[in-house]
N, C-alpha and C positions, 0 to 999 in steps of 0.2 A: 504494500498500500503506499501511498504517498501522503505525507503529512497534509492533514486538513481536510482529506476526502472523507465522504460519509462511508462509515463501515456497512458493509454487506450484511443481510442476516445471518445470524450464527456467530459472529464475532465474539459475542458475549461467553462462548465455549472456551475461549483462550486463556487460560489463568496467567498470574505473572509469571512470564518467561524467564526474568531475570534471576531467578530463584536457583536455576539449574543449568547448568553448561550452556553458557550466557557469554558471548563474545562482545566485548564493549571497545570497539577498534578506536574510538576517541576518548576513552575513560568515561564517558557520558551515559549515565543509566538509561536516559531515553532513545539511545542510538545504537543499534547493535543487532545482532543475529543469533541464531541458535537451529537446531535441527528438530523437525517435527514430521509427523506423517499428519496429512489432512485428508478428508473425505468431503465431497461436495459437488457442487456445480460450478463449472469454469468457463469463462469466455477466451477460448484459446486465441482469436486473433487479437484481442486486445490484452492478454495476458494479465488476466484478472481473475479473482474469486468473485462468483455472482452470489453464491449461497456455500455456507459453510455447515457441513453436517456432524463433522467429529474432528477433534482435534488431539494428538497425542505426542508430546514432547519426548525427544529421544535423545540417548548420548550424541555429542558432536562426531565423536568416532564413527557413527554409523553413516552418517552422511558423507564423511570424509574418505569413507571407503566405497562409497556407492559411485560406481562406473558411470560417467554420463552427466553428473552434476558439476556444475562450475567451481573450480577450486577458489577457497577465499584466502 
């Protein structure tokens, strides 16, 4: 998501992701990334989540080992 955009339905399912395996590249709690598995509806053309059905945060190592995901 881009800051300031309206969250799609289901985003209330996402807990505080900063509590587990969260990377703060600038040292700022409000900006960073984690690894998660999500299910929902997606607008592939616009690369956006339309509706979030489930969210499960995973260890960063899971995404780091996954072939095809961009390296951070």
